[in-house]
Biopython code that builds the backbone (N, CA, C, O; Angstrom):
import numpy as np
from Bio.PDB.StructureBuilder import StructureBuilder

atoms = [
    (1, "MET", "N", (0.840, -1.196, 0.000)),
    (1, "MET", "CA", (0.000, 0.000, 0.000)),
    (1, "MET", "C", (0.879, 1.252, 0.000)),
    (1, "MET", "O", (1.905, 1.315, 0.679)),
    (2, "THR", "N", (0.456, 2.229, -0.767)),
    (2, "THR", "CA", (1.214, 3.470, -0.763)),
    (2, "THR", "C", (0.669, 4.392, 0.315)),
    (2, "THR", "O", (-0.531, 4.408, 0.586)),
    (3, "ASP", "N", (1.532, 5.133, 0.904)),
    (3, "ASP", "CA", (1.155, 6.058, 1.971)),
    (3, "ASP", "C", (0.669, 7.360, 1.336)),
    (3, "ASP", "O", (1.454, 8.049, 0.685)),
    (4, "PRO", "N", (-0.609, 7.714, 1.510)),
    (4, "PRO", "CA", (-1.140, 8.917, 0.852)),
    (4, "PRO", "C", (-0.453, 10.198, 1.312)),
    (4, "PRO", "O", (-0.322, 11.139, 0.529)),
    (5, "THR", "N", (-0.008, 10.253, 2.575)),
    (5, "THR", "CA", (0.673, 11.478, 3.026)),
    (5, "THR", "C", (2.030, 11.601, 2.333)),
    (5, "THR", "O", (2.480, 12.703, 2.016)),
    (6, "HIS", "N", (2.675, 10.452, 2.102)),
    (6, "HIS", "CA", (3.962, 10.488, 1.396)),
    (6, "HIS", "C", (3.775, 10.971, -0.049)),
    (6, "HIS", "O", (4.584, 11.740, -0.568)),
    (7, "GLU", "N", (2.703, 10.509, -0.681)),
    (7, "GLU", "CA", (2.411, 10.951, -2.048)),
    (7, "GLU", "C", (2.177, 12.451, -2.100)),
    (7, "GLU", "O", (2.660, 13.128, -3.008)),
    (8, "ALA", "N", (1.440, 12.971, -1.130)),
    (8, "ALA", "CA", (1.172, 14.410, -1.081)),
    (8, "ALA", "C", (2.473, 15.176, -0.879)),
    (8, "ALA", "O", (2.678, 16.227, -1.486)),
    (9, "ASP", "N", (3.355, 14.653, -0.027)),
    (9, "ASP", "CA", (4.644, 15.299, 0.209)),
    (9, "ASP", "C", (5.469, 15.355, -1.066)),
    (9, "ASP", "O", (6.065, 16.384, -1.384)),
    (10, "SER", "N", (5.502, 14.230, -1.805)),
    (10, "SER", "CA", (6.322, 14.221, -3.014)),
    (10, "SER", "C", (5.707, 15.124, -4.089)),
    (10, "SER", "O", (6.433, 15.745, -4.866)),
    (11, "GLU", "N", (4.382, 15.197, -4.135)),
    (11, "GLU", "CA", (3.719, 16.116, -5.070)),
    (11, "GLU", "C", (4.083, 17.566, -4.742)),
    (11, "GLU", "O", (4.378, 18.359, -5.636)),
    (12, "ALA", "N", (4.057, 17.898, -3.461)),
    (12, "ALA", "CA", (4.421, 19.253, -3.029)),
    (12, "ALA", "C", (5.881, 19.540, -3.372)),
    (12, "ALA", "O", (6.229, 20.646, -3.786)),
    (13, "GLN", "N", (6.727, 18.525, -3.192)),
    (13, "GLN", "CA", (8.151, 18.691, -3.489)),
    (13, "GLN", "C", (8.369, 18.921, -4.992)),
    (13, "GLN", "O", (9.203, 19.735, -5.388)),
    (14, "ILE", "N", (7.616, 18.200, -5.814)),
    (14, "ILE", "CA", (7.708, 18.367, -7.270)),
    (14, "ILE", "C", (7.296, 19.793, -7.650)),
    (14, "ILE", "O", (7.948, 20.444, -8.466)),
    (15, "ARG", "N", (6.207, 20.262, -7.046)),
    (15, "ARG", "CA", (5.730, 21.622, -7.322)),
    (15, "ARG", "C", (6.771, 22.660, -6.896)),
    (15, "ARG", "O", (7.047, 23.608, -7.631)),
    (16, "ARG", "N", (7.347, 22.471, -5.702)),
    (16, "ARG", "CA", (8.362, 23.427, -5.224)),
    (16, "ARG", "C", (9.581, 23.422, -6.139)),
    (16, "ARG", "O", (10.119, 24.478, -6.473)),
    (17, "THR", "N", (10.016, 22.223, -6.544)),
    (17, "THR", "CA", (11.185, 22.113, -7.426)),
    (17, "THR", "C", (10.926, 22.834, -8.748)),
    (17, "THR", "O", (11.802, 23.542, -9.246)),
    (18, "ALA", "N", (9.738, 22.661, -9.317)),
    (18, "ALA", "CA", (9.384, 23.342, -10.566)),
    (18, "ALA", "C", (9.405, 24.856, -10.356)),
    (18, "ALA", "O", (9.903, 25.602, -11.199)),
    (19, "LEU", "N", (8.864, 25.294, -9.234)),
    (19, "LEU", "CA", (8.837, 26.723, -8.920)),
    (19, "LEU", "C", (10.249, 27.278, -8.778)),
    (19, "LEU", "O", (10.582, 28.292, -9.392)),
    (20, "TYR", "N", (11.081, 26.620, -7.974)),
    (20, "TYR", "CA", (12.426, 27.115, -7.713)),
    (20, "TYR", "C", (13.292, 27.116, -8.969)),
    (20, "TYR", "O", (14.063, 28.050, -9.190)),
    (21, "SER", "N", (13.170, 26.077, -9.789)),
    (21, "SER", "CA", (14.009, 26.032, -10.987)),
    (21, "SER", "C", (13.579, 27.107, -11.985)),
    (21, "SER", "O", (14.416, 27.644, -12.711)),
    (22, "THR", "N", (12.285, 27.426, -12.027)),
    (22, "THR", "CA", (11.815, 28.503, -12.905)),
    (22, "THR", "C", (12.268, 29.855, -12.360)),
    (22, "THR", "O", (12.747, 30.703, -13.113)),
    (23, "LEU", "N", (12.118, 30.052, -11.062)),
    (23, "LEU", "CA", (12.538, 31.308, -10.437)),
    (23, "LEU", "C", (14.026, 31.561, -10.654)),
    (23, "LEU", "O", (14.443, 32.696, -10.884)),
    (24, "ALA", "N", (14.820, 30.500, -10.580)),
    (24, "ALA", "CA", (16.273, 30.629, -10.742)),
    (24, "ALA", "C", (16.648, 31.166, -12.126)),
    (24, "ALA", "O", (17.747, 31.688, -12.310)),
    (25, "GLN", "N", (15.740, 31.040, -13.100)),
    (25, "GLN", "CA", (16.033, 31.488, -14.467)),
    (25, "GLN", "C", (15.711, 32.965, -14.717)),
    (25, "GLN", "O", (16.092, 33.514, -15.751)),
    (26, "VAL", "N", (15.012, 33.608, -13.778)),
    (26, "VAL", "CA", (14.643, 35.017, -13.981)),
    (26, "VAL", "C", (15.926, 35.841, -13.927)),
    (26, "VAL", "O", (16.604, 35.870, -12.900)),
    (27, "PRO", "N", (16.261, 36.515, -15.039)),
    (27, "PRO", "CA", (17.557, 37.203, -15.090)),
    (27, "PRO", "C", (17.577, 38.496, -14.274)),
    (27, "PRO", "O", (16.538, 39.086, -13.978)),
    (28, "GLU", "N", (18.779, 38.908, -13.928)),
    (28, "GLU", "CA", (18.977, 40.168, -13.226)),
    (28, "GLU", "C", (18.359, 41.314, -14.026)),
    (28, "GLU", "O", (18.483, 41.365, -15.249)),
    (29, "GLY", "N", (17.701, 42.221, -13.334)),
    (29, "GLY", "CA", (17.088, 43.372, -14.001)),
    (29, "GLY", "C", (15.712, 43.094, -14.574)),
    (29, "GLY", "O", (15.119, 43.969, -15.205)),
    (30, "LYS", "N", (15.187, 41.873, -14.364)),
    (30, "LYS", "CA", (13.852, 41.505, -14.863)),
    (30, "LYS", "C", (12.977, 41.053, -13.690)),
    (30, "LYS", "O", (13.484, 40.608, -12.660)),
    (31, "VAL", "N", (11.680, 41.171, -13.858)),
    (31, "VAL", "CA", (10.743, 40.757, -12.817)),
    (31, "VAL", "C", (9.620, 39.918, -13.417)),
    (31, "VAL", "O", (9.356, 39.985, -14.617)),
    (32, "VAL", "N", (8.961, 39.127, -12.567)),
    (32, "VAL", "CA", (7.777, 38.360, -12.960)),
    (32, "VAL", "C", (6.726, 38.548, -11.867)),
    (32, "VAL", "O", (7.048, 38.903, -10.733)),
    (33, "SER", "N", (5.474, 38.307, -12.227)),
    (33, "SER", "CA", (4.423, 38.323, -11.212)),
    (33, "SER", "C", (4.292, 36.924, -10.624)),
    (33, "SER", "O", (4.757, 35.947, -11.210)),
    (34, "TYR", "N", (3.655, 36.838, -9.462)),
    (34, "TYR", "CA", (3.426, 35.530, -8.845)),
    (34, "TYR", "C", (2.680, 34.610, -9.817)),
    (34, "TYR", "O", (3.034, 33.441, -9.974)),
    (35, "GLY", "N", (1.649, 35.147, -10.462)),
    (35, "GLY", "CA", (0.843, 34.353, -11.383)),
    (35, "GLY", "C", (1.625, 33.897, -12.599)),
    (35, "GLY", "O", (1.493, 32.755, -13.038)),
    (36, "GLN", "N", (2.450, 34.799, -13.150)),
    (36, "GLN", "CA", (3.268, 34.450, -14.312)),
    (36, "GLN", "C", (4.276, 33.362, -13.941)),
    (36, "GLN", "O", (4.503, 32.429, -14.711)),
    (37, "LEU", "N", (4.871, 33.485, -12.769)),
    (37, "LEU", "CA", (5.842, 32.488, -12.327)),
    (37, "LEU", "C", (5.170, 31.123, -12.180)),
    (37, "LEU", "O", (5.732, 30.104, -12.581)),
    (38, "ALA", "N", (3.973, 31.108, -11.606)),
    (38, "ALA", "CA", (3.226, 29.847, -11.456)),
    (38, "ALA", "C", (2.970, 29.219, -12.821)),
    (38, "ALA", "O", (3.154, 28.016, -13.007)),
    (39, "GLU", "N", (2.540, 30.050, -13.778)),
    (39, "GLU", "CA", (2.243, 29.548, -15.118)),
    (39, "GLU", "C", (3.495, 29.010, -15.809)),
    (39, "GLU", "O", (3.469, 27.927, -16.393)),
    (40, "LEU", "N", (4.590, 29.770, -15.741)),
    (40, "LEU", "CA", (5.843, 29.347, -16.379)),
    (40, "LEU", "C", (6.361, 28.047, -15.776)),
    (40, "LEU", "O", (7.000, 27.252, -16.465)),
    (41, "ALA", "N", (6.087, 27.828, -14.490)),
    (41, "ALA", "CA", (6.557, 26.619, -13.812)),
    (41, "ALA", "C", (5.617, 25.439, -14.052)),
    (41, "ALA", "O", (5.849, 24.337, -13.554)),
    (42, "GLY", "N", (4.538, 25.686, -14.831)),
    (42, "GLY", "CA", (3.601, 24.608, -15.131)),
    (42, "GLY", "C", (2.650, 24.311, -13.980)),
    (42, "GLY", "O", (2.133, 23.200, -13.865)),
    (43, "LEU", "N", (2.422, 25.305, -13.129)),
    (43, "LEU", "CA", (1.577, 25.097, -11.946)),
    (43, "LEU", "C", (0.182, 25.690, -12.107)),
    (43, "LEU", "O", (-0.622, 25.670, -11.176)),
    (44, "GLY", "N", (-0.098, 26.221, -13.300)),
    (44, "GLY", "CA", (-1.429, 26.788, -13.533)),
    (44, "GLY", "C", (-1.653, 28.076, -12.768)),
    (44, "GLY", "O", (-0.741, 28.887, -12.608)),
    (45, "ARG", "N", (-2.882, 28.254, -12.295)),
    (45, "ARG", "CA", (-3.234, 29.480, -11.590)),
    (45, "ARG", "C", (-2.975, 29.311, -10.098)),
    (45, "ARG", "O", (-3.891, 29.045, -9.319)),
    (46, "ALA", "N", (-1.720, 29.469, -9.720)),
    (46, "ALA", "CA", (-1.339, 29.202, -8.332)),
    (46, "ALA", "C", (-0.574, 30.370, -7.722)),
    (46, "ALA", "O", (0.366, 30.166, -6.954)),
    (47, "ALA", "N", (-0.975, 31.594, -8.062)),
    (47, "ALA", "CA", (-0.244, 32.783, -7.604)),
    (47, "ALA", "C", (-0.134, 32.832, -6.079)),
    (47, "ALA", "O", (0.936, 33.120, -5.543)),
    (48, "ARG", "N", (-1.233, 32.555, -5.382)),
    (48, "ARG", "CA", (-1.195, 32.625, -3.907)),
    (48, "ARG", "C", (-0.270, 31.569, -3.333)),
    (48, "ARG", "O", (0.465, 31.825, -2.379)),
    (49, "TRP", "N", (-0.309, 30.366, -3.926)),
    (49, "TRP", "CA", (0.573, 29.293, -3.465)),
    (49, "TRP", "C", (2.035, 29.694, -3.663)),
    (49, "TRP", "O", (2.877, 29.441, -2.801)),
    (50, "VAL", "N", (2.329, 30.323, -4.805)),
    (50, "VAL", "CA", (3.693, 30.785, -5.081)),
    (50, "VAL", "C", (4.115, 31.785, -4.002)),
    (50, "VAL", "O", (5.212, 31.683, -3.452)),
    (51, "GLY", "N", (3.253, 32.740, -3.705)),
    (51, "GLY", "CA", (3.569, 33.735, -2.678)),
    (51, "GLY", "C", (3.838, 33.092, -1.324)),
    (51, "GLY", "O", (4.808, 33.431, -0.646)),
    (52, "ARG", "N", (2.973, 32.163, -0.940)),
    (52, "ARG", "CA", (3.145, 31.473, 0.342)),
    (52, "ARG", "C", (4.452, 30.686, 0.366)),
    (52, "ARG", "O", (5.193, 30.721, 1.348)),
    (53, "THR", "N", (4.722, 29.980, -0.721)),
    (53, "THR", "CA", (5.923, 29.144, -0.787)),
    (53, "THR", "C", (7.186, 29.997, -0.736)),
    (53, "THR", "O", (8.146, 29.642, -0.051)),
    (54, "LEU", "N", (7.195, 31.118, -1.453)),
    (54, "LEU", "CA", (8.367, 31.987, -1.445)),
    (54, "LEU", "C", (8.569, 32.629, -0.079)),
    (54, "LEU", "O", (9.702, 32.894, 0.321)),
    (55, "SER", "N", (7.485, 32.877, 0.635)),
    (55, "SER", "CA", (7.613, 33.499, 1.961)),
    (55, "SER", "C", (8.276, 32.546, 2.965)),
    (55, "SER", "O", (8.722, 32.971, 4.030)),
    (56, "GLN", "N", (8.336, 31.263, 2.617)),
    (56, "GLN", "CA", (8.943, 30.269, 3.510)),
    (56, "GLN", "C", (10.394, 29.946, 3.147)),
    (56, "GLN", "O", (11.004, 29.070, 3.760)),
    (57, "LEU", "N", (10.945, 30.641, 2.162)),
    (57, "LEU", "CA", (12.346, 30.389, 1.792)),
    (57, "LEU", "C", (13.256, 30.785, 2.954)),
    (57, "LEU", "O", (12.956, 31.727, 3.687)),
    (58, "PRO", "N", (14.370, 30.064, 3.122)),
    (58, "PRO", "CA", (15.322, 30.466, 4.174)),
    (58, "PRO", "C", (15.930, 31.827, 3.848)),
    (58, "PRO", "O", (16.046, 32.197, 2.680)),
    (59, "SER", "N", (16.314, 32.564, 4.880)),
    (59, "SER", "CA", (16.807, 33.939, 4.667)),
    (59, "SER", "C", (18.092, 33.975, 3.841)),
    (59, "SER", "O", (18.397, 34.994, 3.223)),
    (60, "ASP", "N", (18.848, 32.877, 3.823)),
    (60, "ASP", "CA", (20.112, 32.874, 3.067)),
    (60, "ASP", "C", (19.956, 32.260, 1.672)),
    (60, "ASP", "O", (20.949, 31.880, 1.051)),
    (61, "THR", "N", (18.731, 32.162, 1.180)),
    (61, "THR", "CA", (18.509, 31.559, -0.136)),
    (61, "THR", "C", (19.220, 32.349, -1.229)),
    (61, "THR", "O", (19.355, 33.570, -1.146)),
    (62, "LYS", "N", (19.669, 31.633, -2.249)),
    (62, "LYS", "CA", (20.310, 32.278, -3.400)),
    (62, "LYS", "C", (19.278, 32.558, -4.499)),
    (62, "LYS", "O", (19.598, 33.198, -5.500)),
    (63, "LEU", "N", (18.048, 32.082, -4.314)),
    (63, "LEU", "CA", (17.010, 32.312, -5.319)),
    (63, "LEU", "C", (16.632, 33.799, -5.354)),
    (63, "LEU", "O", (16.568, 34.450, -4.312)),
    (64, "PRO", "N", (16.383, 34.329, -6.551)),
    (64, "PRO", "CA", (16.065, 35.763, -6.682)),
    (64, "PRO", "C", (14.595, 36.072, -6.371)),
    (64, "PRO", "O", (13.864, 36.560, -7.233)),
    (65, "TRP", "N", (14.170, 35.785, -5.140)),
    (65, "TRP", "CA", (12.779, 35.997, -4.716)),
    (65, "TRP", "C", (12.342, 37.450, -4.889)),
    (65, "TRP", "O", (11.160, 37.736, -5.082)),
    (66, "HIS", "N", (13.306, 38.356, -4.819)),
    (66, "HIS", "CA", (12.979, 39.789, -4.899)),
    (66, "HIS", "C", (12.487, 40.197, -6.286)),
    (66, "HIS", "O", (11.958, 41.296, -6.455)),
    (67, "ARG", "N", (12.656, 39.324, -7.278)),
    (67, "ARG", "CA", (12.207, 39.641, -8.647)),
    (67, "ARG", "C", (10.764, 39.230, -8.897)),
    (67, "ARG", "O", (10.272, 39.363, -10.017)),
    (68, "VAL", "N", (10.075, 38.733, -7.869)),
    (68, "VAL", "CA", (8.686, 38.299, -8.010)),
    (68, "VAL", "C", (7.770, 39.357, -7.387)),
    (68, "VAL", "O", (7.924, 39.728, -6.223)),
    (69, "LEU", "N", (6.813, 39.832, -8.190)),
    (69, "LEU", "CA", (5.945, 40.931, -7.768)),
    (69, "LEU", "C", (4.484, 40.539, -7.875)),
    (69, "LEU", "O", (4.137, 39.535, -8.496)),
    (70, "GLY", "N", (3.643, 41.340, -7.266)),
    (70, "GLY", "CA", (2.215, 41.147, -7.400)),
    (70, "GLY", "C", (1.741, 41.572, -8.775)),
    (70, "GLY", "O", (2.521, 42.057, -9.594)),
    (71, "ALA", "N", (0.456, 41.383, -9.016)),
    (71, "ALA", "CA", (-0.129, 41.736, -10.318)),
    (71, "ALA", "C", (0.118, 43.200, -10.635)),
    (71, "ALA", "O", (0.061, 44.055, -9.752)),
    (72, "GLY", "N", (0.393, 43.484, -11.911)),
    (72, "GLY", "CA", (0.613, 44.852, -12.348)),
    (72, "GLY", "C", (1.913, 45.454, -11.857)),
    (72, "GLY", "O", (2.090, 46.671, -11.911)),
    (73, "GLY", "N", (2.832, 44.615, -11.375)),
    (73, "GLY", "CA", (4.130, 45.118, -10.937)),
    (73, "GLY", "C", (4.130, 45.655, -9.519)),
    (73, "GLY", "O", (5.083, 46.315, -9.103)),
    (74, "ARG", "N", (3.071, 45.377, -8.774)),
    (74, "ARG", "CA", (2.964, 45.888, -7.399)),
    (74, "ARG", "C", (3.873, 45.096, -6.468)),
    (74, "ARG", "O", (3.923, 43.867, -6.530)),
    (75, "ILE", "N", (4.588, 45.807, -5.610)),
    (75, "ILE", "CA", (5.406, 45.151, -4.598)),
    (75, "ILE", "C", (4.490, 44.777, -3.442)),
    (75, "ILE", "O", (3.855, 45.640, -2.836)),
    (76, "SER", "N", (4.427, 43.492, -3.145)),
    (76, "SER", "CA", (3.487, 42.992, -2.140)),
    (76, "SER", "C", (3.981, 43.205, -0.714)),
    (76, "SER", "O", (3.181, 43.380, 0.206)),
    (77, "LEU", "N", (5.291, 43.189, -0.533)),
    (77, "LEU", "CA", (5.838, 43.311, 0.817)),
    (77, "LEU", "C", (5.744, 44.766, 1.287)),
    (77, "LEU", "O", (6.115, 45.678, 0.547)),
    (78, "PRO", "N", (5.254, 44.989, 2.503)),
    (78, "PRO", "CA", (5.031, 46.359, 2.984)),
    (78, "PRO", "C", (6.322, 47.152, 3.150)),
    (78, "PRO", "O", (7.363, 46.610, 3.519)),
    (79, "LEU", "N", (6.227, 48.447, 2.868)),
    (79, "LEU", "CA", (7.325, 49.372, 3.118)),
    (79, "LEU", "C", (7.649, 49.342, 4.603)),
    (79, "LEU", "O", (6.752, 49.206, 5.434)),
    (80, "GLY", "N", (8.919, 49.466, 4.936)),
    (80, "GLY", "CA", (9.291, 49.531, 6.335)),
    (80, "GLY", "C", (9.493, 48.177, 6.989)),
    (80, "GLY", "O", (9.914, 48.108, 8.144)),
    (81, "THR", "N", (9.200, 47.090, 6.268)),
    (81, "THR", "CA", (9.492, 45.761, 6.807)),
    (81, "THR", "C", (10.867, 45.344, 6.297)),
    (81, "THR", "O", (11.263, 45.750, 5.205)),
    (82, "PRO", "N", (11.603, 44.541, 7.067)),
    (82, "PRO", "CA", (12.947, 44.138, 6.616)),
    (82, "PRO", "C", (12.935, 43.501, 5.219)),
    (82, "PRO", "O", (13.769, 43.838, 4.378)),
    (83, "SER", "N", (11.982, 42.570, 4.968)),
    (83, "SER", "CA", (11.970, 41.909, 3.656)),
    (83, "SER", "C", (11.519, 42.878, 2.567)),
    (83, "SER", "O", (12.037, 42.835, 1.451)),
    (84, "GLY", "N", (10.565, 43.748, 2.874)),
    (84, "GLY", "CA", (10.110, 44.736, 1.893)),
    (84, "GLY", "C", (11.215, 45.710, 1.515)),
    (84, "GLY", "O", (11.413, 46.017, 0.339)),
    (85, "ASP", "N", (11.932, 46.192, 2.523)),
    (85, "ASP", "CA", (13.035, 47.120, 2.263)),
    (85, "ASP", "C", (14.154, 46.424, 1.485)),
    (85, "ASP", "O", (14.756, 47.014, 0.588)),
    (86, "GLU", "N", (14.424, 45.173, 1.835)),
    (86, "GLU", "CA", (15.468, 44.421, 1.131)),
    (86, "GLU", "C", (15.072, 44.208, -0.326)),
    (86, "GLU", "O", (15.908, 44.333, -1.220)),
    (87, "GLN", "N", (13.789, 43.885, -0.571)),
    (87, "GLN", "CA", (13.329, 43.679, -1.939)),
    (87, "GLN", "C", (13.528, 44.953, -2.762)),
    (87, "GLN", "O", (14.072, 44.897, -3.864)),
    (88, "ARG", "N", (13.096, 46.088, -2.242)),
    (88, "ARG", "CA", (13.235, 47.356, -2.967)),
    (88, "ARG", "C", (14.700, 47.691, -3.233)),
    (88, "ARG", "O", (15.055, 48.140, -4.322)),
    (89, "ALA", "N", (15.550, 47.467, -2.222)),
    (89, "ALA", "CA", (16.980, 47.749, -2.379)),
    (89, "ALA", "C", (17.605, 46.854, -3.449)),
    (89, "ALA", "O", (18.378, 47.323, -4.284)),
    (90, "ARG", "N", (17.264, 45.557, -3.420)),
    (90, "ARG", "CA", (17.819, 44.630, -4.418)),
    (90, "ARG", "C", (17.361, 44.999, -5.830)),
    (90, "ARG", "O", (18.155, 44.958, -6.769)),
    (91, "LEU", "N", (16.093, 45.356, -5.982)),
    (91, "LEU", "CA", (15.581, 45.736, -7.305)),
    (91, "LEU", "C", (16.310, 46.976, -7.815)),
    (91, "LEU", "O", (16.712, 47.029, -8.977)),
    (92, "ARG", "N", (16.478, 47.965, -6.953)),
    (92, "ARG", "CA", (17.169, 49.197, -7.370)),
    (92, "ARG", "C", (18.616, 48.918, -7.748)),
    (92, "ARG", "O", (19.143, 49.512, -8.689)),
    (93, "THR", "N", (19.265, 48.006, -7.005)),
    (93, "THR", "CA", (20.647, 47.625, -7.304)),
    (93, "THR", "C", (20.751, 47.041, -8.709)),
    (93, "THR", "O", (21.775, 47.193, -9.374)),
    (94, "GLU", "N", (19.688, 46.371, -9.160)),
    (94, "GLU", "CA", (19.677, 45.758, -10.489)),
    (94, "GLU", "C", (19.207, 46.741, -11.561)),
    (94, "GLU", "O", (19.016, 46.352, -12.713)),
    (95, "GLY", "N", (19.019, 48.015, -11.191)),
    (95, "GLY", "CA", (18.634, 49.030, -12.172)),
    (95, "GLY", "C", (17.139, 49.109, -12.426)),
    (95, "GLY", "O", (16.707, 49.700, -13.416)),
    (96, "ILE", "N", (16.344, 48.517, -11.539)),
    (96, "ILE", "CA", (14.893, 48.535, -11.697)),
    (96, "ILE", "C", (14.323, 49.702, -10.902)),
    (96, "ILE", "O", (14.595, 49.837, -9.708)),
    (97, "THR", "N", (13.541, 50.537, -11.556)),
    (97, "THR", "CA", (12.942, 51.691, -10.904)),
    (97, "THR", "C", (11.678, 51.277, -10.170)),
    (97, "THR", "O", (10.810, 50.611, -10.735)),
    (98, "VAL", "N", (11.579, 51.676, -8.911)),
    (98, "VAL", "CA", (10.377, 51.431, -8.118)),
    (98, "VAL", "C", (9.713, 52.785, -7.877)),
    (98, "VAL", "O", (10.283, 53.658, -7.223)),
    (99, "ARG", "N", (8.494, 52.950, -8.416)),
    (99, "ARG", "CA", (7.745, 54.196, -8.223)),
    (99, "ARG", "C", (6.366, 53.882, -7.670)),
    (99, "ARG", "O", (5.674, 53.008, -8.193)),
    (100, "ASN", "N", (5.962, 54.576, -6.626)),
    (100, "ASN", "CA", (4.647, 54.347, -6.015)),
    (100, "ASN", "C", (4.423, 52.871, -5.717)),
    (100, "ASN", "O", (3.335, 52.335, -5.928)),
    (101, "ASN", "N", (5.462, 52.234, -5.228)),
    (101, "ASN", "CA", (5.378, 50.821, -4.837)),
    (101, "ASN", "C", (5.135, 49.884, -6.024)),
    (101, "ASN", "O", (4.660, 48.762, -5.846)),
    (102, "ARG", "N", (5.461, 50.345, -7.228)),
    (102, "ARG", "CA", (5.274, 49.524, -8.432)),
    (102, "ARG", "C", (6.528, 49.544, -9.299)),
    (102, "ARG", "O", (7.350, 50.459, -9.247)),
    (103, "VAL", "N", (6.630, 48.484, -10.100)),
    (103, "VAL", "CA", (7.692, 48.375, -11.101)),
    (103, "VAL", "C", (7.005, 48.382, -12.459)),
    (103, "VAL", "O", (5.943, 47.782, -12.624)),
    (104, "ASP", "N", (7.605, 49.056, -13.427)),
    (104, "ASP", "CA", (7.048, 49.101, -14.788)),
    (104, "ASP", "C", (7.245, 47.732, -15.459)),
    (104, "ASP", "O", (8.340, 47.393, -15.908)),
    (105, "ILE", "N", (6.161, 46.965, -15.510)),
    (105, "ILE", "CA", (6.223, 45.604, -16.066)),
    (105, "ILE", "C", (6.554, 45.640, -17.562)),
    (105, "ILE", "O", (7.266, 44.767, -18.057)),
    (106, "GLN", "N", (6.046, 46.635, -18.277)),
    (106, "GLN", "CA", (6.348, 46.737, -19.716)),
    (106, "GLN", "C", (7.858, 46.836, -19.925)),
    (106, "GLN", "O", (8.411, 46.250, -20.855)),
    (107, "ARG", "N", (8.505, 47.581, -19.051)),
    (107, "ARG", "CA", (9.934, 47.820, -19.210)),
    (107, "ARG", "C", (10.791, 46.706, -18.614)),
    (107, "ARG", "O", (11.797, 46.309, -19.201)),
    (108, "HIS", "N", (10.391, 46.204, -17.450)),
    (108, "HIS", "CA", (11.243, 45.270, -16.714)),
    (108, "HIS", "C", (10.713, 43.838, -16.670)),
    (108, "HIS", "O", (11.370, 42.960, -16.112)),
    (109, "GLY", "N", (9.543, 43.590, -17.246)),
    (109, "GLY", "CA", (8.973, 42.240, -17.184)),
    (109, "GLY", "C", (9.788, 41.223, -17.956)),
    (109, "GLY", "O", (10.288, 41.509, -19.044)),
    (110, "TRP", "N", (9.918, 40.043, -17.392)),
    (110, "TRP", "CA", (10.667, 38.960, -18.048)),
    (110, "TRP", "C", (9.742, 38.221, -18.985)),
    (110, "TRP", "O", (8.681, 37.738, -18.590)),
    (111, "ARG", "N", (10.162, 38.141, -20.233)),
    (111, "ARG", "CA", (9.401, 37.383, -21.229)),
    (111, "ARG", "C", (10.309, 36.302, -21.805)),
    (111, "ARG", "O", (11.022, 36.525, -22.783)),
    (112, "PRO", "N", (10.271, 35.139, -21.187)),
    (112, "PRO", "CA", (11.136, 34.056, -21.701)),
    (112, "PRO", "C", (10.673, 33.669, -23.110)),
    (112, "PRO", "O", (9.488, 33.737, -23.439)),
    (113, "VAL", "N", (11.622, 33.271, -23.908)),
    (113, "VAL", "CA", (11.321, 32.884, -25.282)),
    (113, "VAL", "C", (10.430, 31.652, -25.278)),
    (113, "VAL", "O", (10.729, 30.660, -24.612)),
    (114, "GLU", "N", (9.347, 31.719, -26.015)),
    (114, "GLU", "CA", (8.461, 30.557, -26.129)),
    (114, "GLU", "C", (9.130, 29.504, -27.008)),
    (114, "GLU", "O", (9.661, 29.817, -28.074)),
    (115, "HIS", "N", (9.098, 28.276, -26.559)),
    (115, "HIS", "CA", (9.662, 27.193, -27.373)),
    (115, "HIS", "C", (8.535, 26.596, -28.212)),
    (115, "HIS", "O", (7.614, 25.976, -27.680)),
    (116, "SER", "N", (8.617, 26.786, -29.503)),
    (116, "SER", "CA", (7.569, 26.191, -30.350)),
    (116, "SER", "C", (8.097, 24.863, -30.885)),
    (116, "SER", "O", (9.233, 24.766, -31.350)),
    (117, "GLY", "N", (7.236, 23.837, -30.805)),
    (117, "GLY", "CA", (7.712, 22.492, -31.125)),
    (117, "GLY", "C", (7.315, 22.032, -32.444)),
    (117, "GLY", "O", (7.652, 20.914, -32.836)),
]
sb = StructureBuilder()
sb.init_structure("model")
sb.init_model(0)
sb.init_chain("A")
sb.init_seg("    ")
for serial, (resi, resn, name, xyz) in enumerate(atoms, 1):
    if name == "N":
        sb.init_residue(resn, " ", resi, " ")
    sb.init_atom(name, np.array(xyz, "f"), 0.0, 1.0, " ", f" {name:<3s}", serial, name[0])
structure = sb.get_structure()
């Protein structure tokens, strides 16, 4: 008999791995939305899950979590919080302009090349 909790764990691990490997590809100076990242990782409409999962990353992660934004380029992390301030600082370091708590998605949005088969 297979253990259903083990199956759920491995499914969650597969989803996280897909998310992390996609996030790792977002280049410096580019941003994606939570929803776009979910879609690119093959997770469908899972923007909230992406946000929750990224919020649980260890503080020393090498993944570029700061390049993930809310819909329309909105920075989800509040001003004045350590993670929010760090996100804004990292984005500015990469040459991304933050105005009114938003990033210009037209200018800085990551559009990976579609692979047509």
